[in-house]
Biopython code that builds the backbone (N, CA, C, O; Angstrom):
import numpy as np
from Bio.PDB.StructureBuilder import StructureBuilder

atoms = [
    (1, "TRP", "N", (-16.544, -17.200, 9.861)),
    (1, "TRP", "CA", (-17.701, -17.934, 9.416)),
    (1, "TRP", "C", (-17.321, -18.635, 8.125)),
    (1, "TRP", "O", (-16.670, -18.062, 7.251)),
    (2, "LEU", "N", (-17.738, -19.880, 8.026)),
    (2, "LEU", "CA", (-17.489, -20.660, 6.821)),
    (2, "LEU", "C", (-18.801, -21.242, 6.327)),
    (2, "LEU", "O", (-19.664, -21.627, 7.116)),
    (3, "ARG", "N", (-18.936, -21.301, 5.010)),
    (3, "ARG", "CA", (-20.135, -21.903, 4.424)),
    (3, "ARG", "C", (-19.689, -22.933, 3.404)),
    (3, "ARG", "O", (-18.839, -22.664, 2.555)),
    (4, "PHE", "N", (-20.271, -24.107, 3.502)),
    (4, "PHE", "CA", (-19.963, -25.184, 2.576)),
    (4, "PHE", "C", (-21.232, -25.570, 1.836)),
    (4, "PHE", "O", (-22.332, -25.462, 2.379)),
    (5, "GLU", "N", (-21.079, -26.021, 0.599)),
    (5, "GLU", "CA", (-22.222, -26.418, -0.221)),
    (5, "GLU", "C", (-22.895, -27.687, 0.286)),
    (5, "GLU", "O", (-24.093, -27.883, 0.079)),
    (6, "SER", "N", (-22.119, -28.558, 0.957)),
    (6, "SER", "CA", (-22.686, -29.815, 1.444)),
    (6, "SER", "C", (-21.991, -30.224, 2.738)),
    (6, "SER", "O", (-20.960, -29.665, 3.112)),
    (7, "ALA", "N", (-22.576, -31.207, 3.411)),
    (7, "ALA", "CA", (-22.001, -31.702, 4.665)),
    (7, "ALA", "C", (-20.670, -32.389, 4.391)),
    (7, "ALA", "O", (-20.451, -32.921, 3.303)),
    (8, "GLY", "N", (-19.792, -32.376, 5.373)),
    (8, "GLY", "CA", (-18.497, -33.026, 5.223)),
    (8, "GLY", "C", (-17.552, -32.591, 6.308)),
    (8, "GLY", "O", (-17.957, -31.951, 7.278)),
    (9, "ASN", "N", (-16.308, -32.931, 6.151)),
    (9, "ASN", "CA", (-15.265, -32.570, 7.110)),
    (9, "ASN", "C", (-14.150, -31.827, 6.402)),
    (9, "ASN", "O", (-13.874, -32.069, 5.227)),
    (10, "THR", "N", (-13.518, -30.932, 7.118)),
    (10, "THR", "CA", (-12.351, -30.238, 6.598)),
    (10, "THR", "C", (-11.427, -29.928, 7.755)),
    (10, "THR", "O", (-11.867, -29.831, 8.901)),
    (11, "THR", "N", (-10.164, -29.776, 7.465)),
    (11, "THR", "CA", (-9.180, -29.431, 8.486)),
    (11, "THR", "C", (-8.724, -28.000, 8.258)),
    (11, "THR", "O", (-8.359, -27.622, 7.145)),
    (12, "ILE", "N", (-8.749, -27.220, 9.307)),
    (12, "ILE", "CA", (-8.288, -25.839, 9.251)),
    (12, "ILE", "C", (-7.127, -25.718, 10.220)),
    (12, "ILE", "O", (-7.253, -26.085, 11.388)),
    (13, "THR", "N", (-6.007, -25.213, 9.751)),
    (13, "THR", "CA", (-4.831, -25.076, 10.608)),
    (13, "THR", "C", (-4.492, -23.605, 10.793)),
    (13, "THR", "O", (-4.906, -22.749, 10.010)),
    (14, "GLY", "N", (-3.740, -23.336, 11.831)),
    (14, "GLY", "CA", (-3.327, -21.965, 12.100)),
    (14, "GLY", "C", (-2.485, -21.908, 13.352)),
    (14, "GLY", "O", (-2.106, -22.939, 13.908)),
    (15, "ASN", "N", (-2.198, -20.719, 13.786)),
    (15, "ASN", "CA", (-1.389, -20.507, 14.980)),
    (15, "ASN", "C", (-2.273, -20.310, 16.203)),
    (15, "ASN", "O", (-3.384, -19.790, 16.102)),
    (16, "THR", "N", (-1.774, -20.728, 17.349)),
    (16, "THR", "CA", (-2.465, -20.513, 18.613)),
    (16, "THR", "C", (-2.468, -19.022, 18.932)),
    (16, "THR", "O", (-1.448, -18.347, 18.790)),
    (17, "ILE", "N", (-3.611, -18.517, 19.359)),
    (17, "ILE", "CA", (-3.720, -17.111, 19.765)),
    (17, "ILE", "C", (-3.838, -17.087, 21.281)),
    (17, "ILE", "O", (-4.852, -17.506, 21.838)),
    (18, "ASN", "N", (-2.798, -16.595, 21.947)),
    (18, "ASN", "CA", (-2.776, -16.534, 23.407)),
    (18, "ASN", "C", (-3.111, -15.153, 23.947)),
    (18, "ASN", "O", (-3.385, -14.994, 25.136)),
    (19, "GLU", "N", (-3.088, -14.158, 23.075)),
    (19, "GLU", "CA", (-3.365, -12.782, 23.502)),
    (19, "GLU", "C", (-3.913, -12.003, 22.316)),
    (19, "GLU", "O", (-3.427, -12.127, 21.192)),
    (20, "ILE", "N", (-4.930, -11.202, 22.587)),
    (20, "ILE", "CA", (-5.482, -10.345, 21.543)),
    (20, "ILE", "C", (-6.050, -9.079, 22.186)),
    (20, "ILE", "O", (-6.696, -9.130, 23.233)),
    (21, "THR", "N", (-5.796, -7.951, 21.538)),
    (21, "THR", "CA", (-6.397, -6.687, 21.951)),
    (21, "THR", "C", (-7.519, -6.386, 20.972)),
    (21, "THR", "O", (-7.323, -6.420, 19.757)),
    (22, "ILE", "N", (-8.688, -6.093, 21.506)),
    (22, "ILE", "CA", (-9.888, -5.894, 20.695)),
    (22, "ILE", "C", (-10.385, -4.464, 20.872)),
    (22, "ILE", "O", (-10.530, -3.978, 21.993)),
    (23, "SER", "N", (-10.642, -3.803, 19.755)),
    (23, "SER", "CA", (-11.215, -2.460, 19.764)),
    (23, "SER", "C", (-12.733, -2.574, 19.859)),
    (23, "SER", "O", (-13.362, -3.269, 19.062)),
    (24, "LEU", "N", (-13.311, -1.890, 20.837)),
    (24, "LEU", "CA", (-14.767, -1.873, 21.000)),
    (24, "LEU", "C", (-15.298, -0.481, 20.699)),
    (24, "LEU", "O", (-14.654, 0.524, 21.003)),
    (25, "ASN", "N", (-16.472, -0.437, 20.101)),
    (25, "ASN", "CA", (-17.189, 0.819, 19.909)),
    (25, "ASN", "C", (-18.236, 0.951, 21.001)),
    (25, "ASN", "O", (-18.642, -0.045, 21.600)),
    (26, "GLU", "N", (-18.669, 2.160, 21.260)),
    (26, "GLU", "CA", (-19.768, 2.346, 22.207)),
    (26, "GLU", "C", (-20.988, 1.594, 21.692)),
    (26, "GLU", "O", (-21.318, 1.673, 20.509)),
    (27, "GLY", "N", (-21.655, 0.866, 22.577)),
    (27, "GLY", "CA", (-22.817, 0.070, 22.190)),
    (27, "GLY", "C", (-22.461, -1.402, 22.115)),
    (27, "GLY", "O", (-21.554, -1.864, 22.806)),
    (28, "TRP", "N", (-23.178, -2.140, 21.273)),
    (28, "TRP", "CA", (-22.994, -3.588, 21.177)),
    (28, "TRP", "C", (-21.896, -3.942, 20.188)),
    (28, "TRP", "O", (-21.799, -3.353, 19.111)),
    (29, "ASN", "N", (-21.065, -4.916, 20.568)),
    (29, "ASN", "CA", (-19.948, -5.388, 19.761)),
    (29, "ASN", "C", (-19.955, -6.906, 19.732)),
    (29, "ASN", "O", (-20.255, -7.547, 20.740)),
    (30, "LEU", "N", (-19.626, -7.486, 18.582)),
    (30, "LEU", "CA", (-19.509, -8.932, 18.451)),
    (30, "LEU", "C", (-18.030, -9.291, 18.481)),
    (30, "LEU", "O", (-17.258, -8.830, 17.640)),
    (31, "ILE", "N", (-17.631, -10.123, 19.457)),
    (31, "ILE", "CA", (-16.228, -10.502, 19.602)),
    (31, "ILE", "C", (-16.108, -12.022, 19.637)),
    (31, "ILE", "O", (-17.097, -12.742, 19.773)),
    (32, "SER", "N", (-14.880, -12.485, 19.510)),
    (32, "SER", "CA", (-14.557, -13.891, 19.724)),
    (32, "SER", "C", (-13.388, -13.933, 20.690)),
    (32, "SER", "O", (-12.836, -12.893, 21.049)),
    (33, "GLY", "N", (-13.012, -15.121, 21.109)),
    (33, "GLY", "CA", (-11.973, -15.247, 22.120)),
    (33, "GLY", "C", (-10.631, -15.660, 21.563)),
    (33, "GLY", "O", (-10.357, -15.505, 20.372)),
    (34, "ILE", "N", (-9.805, -16.186, 22.436)),
    (34, "ILE", "CA", (-8.485, -16.679, 22.086)),
    (34, "ILE", "C", (-8.551, -18.203, 21.970)),
    (34, "ILE", "O", (-9.639, -18.778, 21.974)),
    (35, "SER", "N", (-7.413, -18.844, 21.868)),
    (35, "SER", "CA", (-7.380, -20.291, 21.617)),
    (35, "SER", "C", (-7.741, -21.153, 22.817)),
    (35, "SER", "O", (-7.950, -22.356, 22.663)),
    (36, "ASN", "N", (-7.817, -20.577, 23.990)),
    (36, "ASN", "CA", (-8.189, -21.311, 25.200)),
    (36, "ASN", "C", (-9.362, -20.613, 25.878)),
    (36, "ASN", "O", (-9.537, -19.405, 25.721)),
    (37, "PRO", "N", (-10.173, -21.365, 26.637)),
    (37, "PRO", "CA", (-11.275, -20.733, 27.371)),
    (37, "PRO", "C", (-10.753, -19.640, 28.310)),
    (37, "PRO", "O", (-9.643, -19.736, 28.835)),
    (38, "LEU", "N", (-11.561, -18.611, 28.511)),
    (38, "LEU", "CA", (-11.169, -17.481, 29.348)),
    (38, "LEU", "C", (-12.364, -17.049, 30.185)),
    (38, "LEU", "O", (-13.448, -16.824, 29.648)),
    (39, "ASN", "N", (-12.175, -16.932, 31.493)),
    (39, "ASN", "CA", (-13.214, -16.408, 32.364)),
    (39, "ASN", "C", (-13.324, -14.910, 32.120)),
    (39, "ASN", "O", (-12.306, -14.237, 31.961)),
    (40, "ILE", "N", (-14.530, -14.381, 32.089)),
    (40, "ILE", "CA", (-14.689, -12.955, 31.797)),
    (40, "ILE", "C", (-14.033, -12.062, 32.843)),
    (40, "ILE", "O", (-13.721, -10.906, 32.558)),
    (41, "SER", "N", (-13.819, -12.582, 34.049)),
    (41, "SER", "CA", (-13.135, -11.790, 35.081)),
    (41, "SER", "C", (-11.666, -11.571, 34.727)),
    (41, "SER", "O", (-11.009, -10.711, 35.312)),
    (42, "ASP", "N", (-11.144, -12.349, 33.767)),
    (42, "ASP", "CA", (-9.750, -12.204, 33.345)),
    (42, "ASP", "C", (-9.580, -11.252, 32.167)),
    (42, "ASP", "O", (-8.457, -11.030, 31.714)),
    (43, "ILE", "N", (-10.676, -10.685, 31.665)),
    (43, "ILE", "CA", (-10.577, -9.707, 30.584)),
    (43, "ILE", "C", (-9.945, -8.439, 31.141)),
    (43, "ILE", "O", (-10.389, -7.912, 32.161)),
    (44, "GLN", "N", (-8.915, -7.956, 30.473)),
    (44, "GLN", "CA", (-8.290, -6.701, 30.887)),
    (44, "GLN", "C", (-9.070, -5.552, 30.252)),
    (44, "GLN", "O", (-9.113, -5.407, 29.030)),
    (45, "ASP", "N", (-9.676, -4.755, 31.099)),
    (45, "ASP", "CA", (-10.541, -3.649, 30.694)),
    (45, "ASP", "C", (-10.141, -2.416, 31.503)),
    (45, "ASP", "O", (-10.883, -1.989, 32.388)),
    (46, "PRO", "N", (-8.956, -1.835, 31.201)),
    (46, "PRO", "CA", (-8.414, -0.767, 32.058)),
    (46, "PRO", "C", (-9.287, 0.481, 32.150)),
    (46, "PRO", "O", (-9.263, 1.178, 33.164)),
    (47, "ASP", "N", (-10.059, 0.771, 31.101)),
    (47, "ASP", "CA", (-10.923, 1.950, 31.130)),
    (47, "ASP", "C", (-12.353, 1.619, 31.548)),
    (47, "ASP", "O", (-13.233, 2.479, 31.511)),
    (48, "GLU", "N", (-12.578, 0.355, 31.949)),
    (48, "GLU", "CA", (-13.887, -0.110, 32.422)),
    (48, "GLU", "C", (-15.010, 0.248, 31.453)),
    (48, "GLU", "O", (-16.035, 0.810, 31.841)),
    (49, "ILE", "N", (-14.789, -0.094, 30.173)),
    (49, "ILE", "CA", (-15.795, 0.232, 29.163)),
    (49, "ILE", "C", (-16.861, -0.850, 29.011)),
    (49, "ILE", "O", (-17.945, -0.577, 28.495)),
    (50, "ILE", "N", (-16.564, -2.087, 29.458)),
    (50, "ILE", "CA", (-17.572, -3.145, 29.377)),
    (50, "ILE", "C", (-18.621, -2.904, 30.454)),
    (50, "ILE", "O", (-18.293, -2.750, 31.631)),
    (51, "ILE", "N", (-19.880, -2.871, 30.044)),
    (51, "ILE", "CA", (-20.974, -2.712, 30.995)),
    (51, "ILE", "C", (-21.196, -4.054, 31.683)),
    (51, "ILE", "O", (-21.425, -5.066, 31.021)),
    (52, "SER", "N", (-21.130, -4.061, 32.999)),
    (52, "SER", "CA", (-21.257, -5.288, 33.788)),
    (52, "SER", "C", (-22.527, -6.055, 33.429)),
    (52, "SER", "O", (-23.603, -5.471, 33.301)),
    (53, "GLY", "N", (-22.388, -7.359, 33.269)),
    (53, "GLY", "CA", (-23.533, -8.215, 32.988)),
    (53, "GLY", "C", (-23.995, -8.205, 31.546)),
    (53, "GLY", "O", (-25.104, -8.651, 31.252)),
    (54, "THR", "N", (-23.154, -7.696, 30.624)),
    (54, "THR", "CA", (-23.588, -7.603, 29.225)),
    (54, "THR", "C", (-22.685, -8.380, 28.273)),
    (54, "THR", "O", (-22.408, -7.915, 27.167)),
    (55, "ILE", "N", (-22.227, -9.548, 28.686)),
    (55, "ILE", "CA", (-21.508, -10.440, 27.773)),
    (55, "ILE", "C", (-22.411, -11.649, 27.551)),
    (55, "ILE", "O", (-22.693, -12.411, 28.476)),
    (56, "TYR", "N", (-22.860, -11.809, 26.300)),
    (56, "TYR", "CA", (-23.836, -12.843, 25.970)),
    (56, "TYR", "C", (-23.293, -13.799, 24.921)),
    (56, "TYR", "O", (-22.703, -13.386, 23.923)),
    (57, "GLY", "N", (-23.506, -15.090, 25.171)),
    (57, "GLY", "CA", (-23.196, -16.127, 24.201)),
    (57, "GLY", "C", (-24.486, -16.773, 23.736)),
    (57, "GLY", "O", (-25.524, -16.637, 24.384)),
    (58, "PHE", "N", (-24.423, -17.477, 22.613)),
    (58, "PHE", "CA", (-25.612, -18.124, 22.062)),
    (58, "PHE", "C", (-25.626, -19.601, 22.415)),
    (58, "PHE", "O", (-24.611, -20.287, 22.295)),
    (59, "THR", "N", (-26.776, -20.085, 22.851)),
    (59, "THR", "CA", (-26.985, -21.507, 23.126)),
    (59, "THR", "C", (-28.234, -21.949, 22.375)),
    (59, "THR", "O", (-28.894, -21.136, 21.727)),
    (60, "SER", "N", (-28.555, -23.215, 22.459)),
    (60, "SER", "CA", (-29.759, -23.710, 21.781)),
    (60, "SER", "C", (-31.021, -23.027, 22.305)),
    (60, "SER", "O", (-32.042, -23.000, 21.617)),
    (61, "GLY", "N", (-30.956, -22.474, 23.518)),
    (61, "GLY", "CA", (-32.099, -21.782, 24.101)),
    (61, "GLY", "C", (-32.130, -20.296, 23.806)),
    (61, "GLY", "O", (-33.043, -19.603, 24.255)),
    (62, "GLY", "N", (-31.161, -19.791, 23.064)),
    (62, "GLY", "CA", (-31.084, -18.367, 22.751)),
    (62, "GLY", "C", (-29.848, -17.744, 23.377)),
    (62, "GLY", "O", (-28.917, -18.453, 23.759)),
    (63, "TYR", "N", (-29.837, -16.436, 23.481)),
    (63, "TYR", "CA", (-28.697, -15.724, 24.051)),
    (63, "TYR", "C", (-28.771, -15.737, 25.570)),
    (63, "TYR", "O", (-29.815, -15.448, 26.155)),
    (64, "LEU", "N", (-27.646, -16.078, 26.203)),
    (64, "LEU", "CA", (-27.572, -16.115, 27.658)),
    (64, "LEU", "C", (-26.327, -15.398, 28.136)),
    (64, "LEU", "O", (-25.289, -15.414, 27.474)),
    (65, "ASN", "N", (-26.445, -14.768, 29.297)),
    (65, "ASN", "CA", (-25.295, -14.150, 29.942)),
    (65, "ASN", "C", (-24.270, -15.235, 30.233)),
    (65, "ASN", "O", (-24.635, -16.335, 30.646)),
    (66, "THR", "N", (-22.995, -14.939, 30.022)),
    (66, "THR", "CA", (-21.969, -15.967, 30.188)),
    (66, "THR", "C", (-20.866, -15.518, 31.125)),
    (66, "THR", "O", (-20.635, -14.322, 31.307)),
    (67, "ASP", "N", (-20.187, -16.487, 31.717)),
    (67, "ASP", "CA", (-19.027, -16.230, 32.567)),
    (67, "ASP", "C", (-17.726, -16.604, 31.877)),
    (67, "ASP", "O", (-16.649, -16.221, 32.333)),
    (68, "ASN", "N", (-17.818, -17.357, 30.766)),
    (68, "ASN", "CA", (-16.621, -17.840, 30.081)),
    (68, "ASN", "C", (-16.707, -17.587, 28.586)),
    (68, "ASN", "O", (-17.771, -17.704, 27.978)),
    (69, "ILE", "N", (-15.568, -17.239, 28.008)),
    (69, "ILE", "CA", (-15.457, -17.067, 26.569)),
    (69, "ILE", "C", (-14.730, -18.295, 26.029)),
    (69, "ILE", "O", (-13.580, -18.557, 26.380)),
    (70, "GLU", "N", (-15.420, -19.040, 25.172)),
    (70, "GLU", "CA", (-14.889, -20.290, 24.631)),
    (70, "GLU", "C", (-14.306, -20.058, 23.237)),
    (70, "GLU", "O", (-14.820, -19.239, 22.477)),
    (71, "PRO", "N", (-13.235, -20.777, 22.902)),
    (71, "PRO", "CA", (-12.642, -20.642, 21.566)),
    (71, "PRO", "C", (-13.648, -20.995, 20.468)),
    (71, "PRO", "O", (-14.428, -21.938, 20.606)),
    (72, "GLY", "N", (-13.619, -20.237, 19.392)),
    (72, "GLY", "CA", (-14.450, -20.540, 18.239)),
    (72, "GLY", "C", (-15.892, -20.088, 18.329)),
    (72, "GLY", "O", (-16.673, -20.337, 17.411)),
    (73, "LYS", "N", (-16.258, -19.434, 19.405)),
    (73, "LYS", "CA", (-17.635, -18.955, 19.563)),
    (73, "LYS", "C", (-17.649, -17.429, 19.564)),
    (73, "LYS", "O", (-16.643, -16.787, 19.866)),
    (74, "GLY", "N", (-18.802, -16.860, 19.222)),
    (74, "GLY", "CA", (-18.958, -15.418, 19.207)),
    (74, "GLY", "C", (-19.748, -14.942, 20.416)),
    (74, "GLY", "O", (-20.580, -15.675, 20.951)),
    (75, "TYR", "N", (-19.484, -13.717, 20.842)),
    (75, "TYR", "CA", (-20.132, -13.154, 22.030)),
    (75, "TYR", "C", (-20.482, -11.695, 21.781)),
    (75, "TYR", "O", (-19.712, -10.944, 21.182)),
    (76, "TRP", "N", (-21.654, -11.314, 22.251)),
    (76, "TRP", "CA", (-22.049, -9.914, 22.222)),
    (76, "TRP", "C", (-21.605, -9.257, 23.523)),
    (76, "TRP", "O", (-21.826, -9.786, 24.612)),
    (77, "VAL", "N", (-20.978, -8.100, 23.388)),
    (77, "VAL", "CA", (-20.462, -7.335, 24.529)),
    (77, "VAL", "C", (-20.935, -5.892, 24.362)),
    (77, "VAL", "O", (-20.847, -5.326, 23.273)),
    (78, "ARG", "N", (-21.435, -5.304, 25.444)),
    (78, "ARG", "CA", (-21.879, -3.910, 25.382)),
    (78, "ARG", "C", (-20.870, -3.017, 26.093)),
    (78, "ARG", "O", (-20.462, -3.289, 27.222)),
    (79, "ALA", "N", (-20.478, -1.950, 25.412)),
    (79, "ALA", "CA", (-19.501, -1.005, 25.962)),
    (79, "ALA", "C", (-20.150, 0.362, 26.161)),
    (79, "ALA", "O", (-20.988, 0.789, 25.367)),
    (80, "ASN", "N", (-19.746, 1.043, 27.238)),
    (80, "ASN", "CA", (-20.290, 2.371, 27.521)),
    (80, "ASN", "C", (-19.518, 3.473, 26.806)),
    (80, "ASN", "O", (-19.896, 4.643, 26.868)),
    (81, "ASN", "N", (-18.430, 3.095, 26.124)),
    (81, "ASN", "CA", (-17.586, 4.043, 25.418)),
    (81, "ASN", "C", (-16.711, 3.260, 24.455)),
    (81, "ASN", "O", (-16.621, 2.037, 24.561)),
    (82, "SER", "N", (-16.074, 3.932, 23.529)),
    (82, "SER", "CA", (-15.104, 3.278, 22.656)),
    (82, "SER", "C", (-13.805, 3.069, 23.412)),
    (82, "SER", "O", (-13.468, 3.849, 24.302)),
    (83, "GLY", "N", (-13.077, 2.021, 23.062)),
    (83, "GLY", "CA", (-11.801, 1.750, 23.712)),
    (83, "GLY", "C", (-11.316, 0.353, 23.388)),
    (83, "GLY", "O", (-11.754, -0.257, 22.413)),
    (84, "PHE", "N", (-10.413, -0.148, 24.206)),
    (84, "PHE", "CA", (-9.779, -1.433, 23.954)),
    (84, "PHE", "C", (-9.878, -2.344, 25.175)),
    (84, "PHE", "O", (-9.807, -1.894, 26.319)),
    (85, "ILE", "N", (-10.042, -3.633, 24.897)),
    (85, "ILE", "CA", (-9.930, -4.658, 25.931)),
    (85, "ILE", "C", (-8.879, -5.656, 25.464)),
    (85, "ILE", "O", (-8.593, -5.747, 24.270)),
    (86, "THR", "N", (-8.307, -6.398, 26.397)),
    (86, "THR", "CA", (-7.300, -7.396, 26.051)),
    (86, "THR", "C", (-7.668, -8.727, 26.680)),
    (86, "THR", "O", (-8.016, -8.803, 27.858)),
    (87, "LEU", "N", (-7.584, -9.775, 25.869)),
    (87, "LEU", "CA", (-7.799, -11.140, 26.336)),
    (87, "LEU", "C", (-6.447, -11.828, 26.334)),
    (87, "LEU", "O", (-5.779, -11.884, 25.301)),
    (88, "ILE", "N", (-6.034, -12.360, 27.495)),
    (88, "ILE", "CA", (-4.731, -13.013, 27.636)),
    (88, "ILE", "C", (-4.918, -14.345, 28.336)),
    (88, "ILE", "O", (-5.617, -14.446, 29.344)),
    (89, "ASP", "N", (-4.271, -15.377, 27.774)),
    (89, "ASP", "CA", (-4.256, -16.696, 28.403)),
    (89, "ASP", "C", (-3.205, -16.667, 29.500)),
    (89, "ASP", "O", (-2.009, -16.582, 29.221)),
    (90, "ASN", "N", (-3.654, -16.737, 30.754)),
    (90, "ASN", "CA", (-2.705, -16.682, 31.877)),
    (90, "ASN", "C", (-2.195, -18.043, 32.203)),
    (90, "ASN", "O", (-1.388, -18.196, 33.119)),
]
sb = StructureBuilder()
sb.init_structure("model")
sb.init_model(0)
sb.init_chain("A")
sb.init_seg("    ")
for serial, (resi, resn, name, xyz) in enumerate(atoms, 1):
    if name == "N":
        sb.init_residue(resn, " ", resi, " ")
    sb.init_atom(name, np.array(xyz, "f"), 0.0, 1.0, " ", f" {name:<3s}", serial, name[0])
structure = sb.get_structure()
């Protein structure tokens, strides 16, 4: 999250993130994605801790269930237990 005192433009540089392992706690978690869009079916969840149908993104109409994780956006994910998931650009 960035906050600026006034409107304007800025350039932010960094490295491409093609893979990330994310630690989730039981309950609701706020996550972000990798540098490319990712379908939620491609999330590696070996312990099946993500509760089906509980990945939500924010739109102008409020929070909606989503099928894709877009770069630079945040998503709420509900887990039935603590553990790890991995997002990989295939």
